[in-house]
Residue, then its C-alpha position, 0 to 999 in steps of 0.5 A: x269386196x261386198x261384205x268384207x274388207x280385204x280378207x276380213x269377213x264382216x267388213x269394216x265393223x268387224x275390223x273396228x271391233x277387232x282393233x278395239x279389242x286389240x287396244x284393250x288387250x294392249x292396255x292390259x299388257x302395258x299395265x302388267x309390264x309396268x308391274x314387272x321388275x327386270x334386273x341386270x348387273x355388271x362387274x360380277x354383280x357389284x352393280x345392279x339395276x332394276x327397271x320396270x317392264x314399262x321402261x322406268x328405272x326403279x333402282x340402282x344398287x352399288x356394292x361398297x367395295x366397288x366405290x373407289x374415288x380414284x377410279x370413278x370411270x370404272x364405276x360409271x362404266x359398271x353403272x352404264x352397263x347394268x342400266x343399259x342391259x336392264x333396259x334391253x331386257x325390258x325392251x325385249x320383254x315388251x316386244x315379246x308381249x306386245x308382238x303377240x297382240x299386233x297385226x298378224x297375231x290378231x288377224x288385223x291388216x298390217x299397218x293398222x297400228 
């Protein structure tokens, strides 16, 4: 195809420029996500987990009334549920934001990234 690559006008140079722009935008989104705080709770709010949009566990808060030395399993379950839910929310947010930048949303050929 003269002067183009697939359905991309301008050839390989235009494709490379679009890819570089997409990479810059991805870095900006990653930085923004790292600053985001996503919270989830379990047990009606007695256990709360906060993660960053970048996937870092930031904080776990446990209400005093849920700490029962005779039922450690319940507390472990509540913490696991809150942390898992927080990470799921962070992953969904990350997928939504990054999905806007990936092939299809940028006019780049599929499989480039």
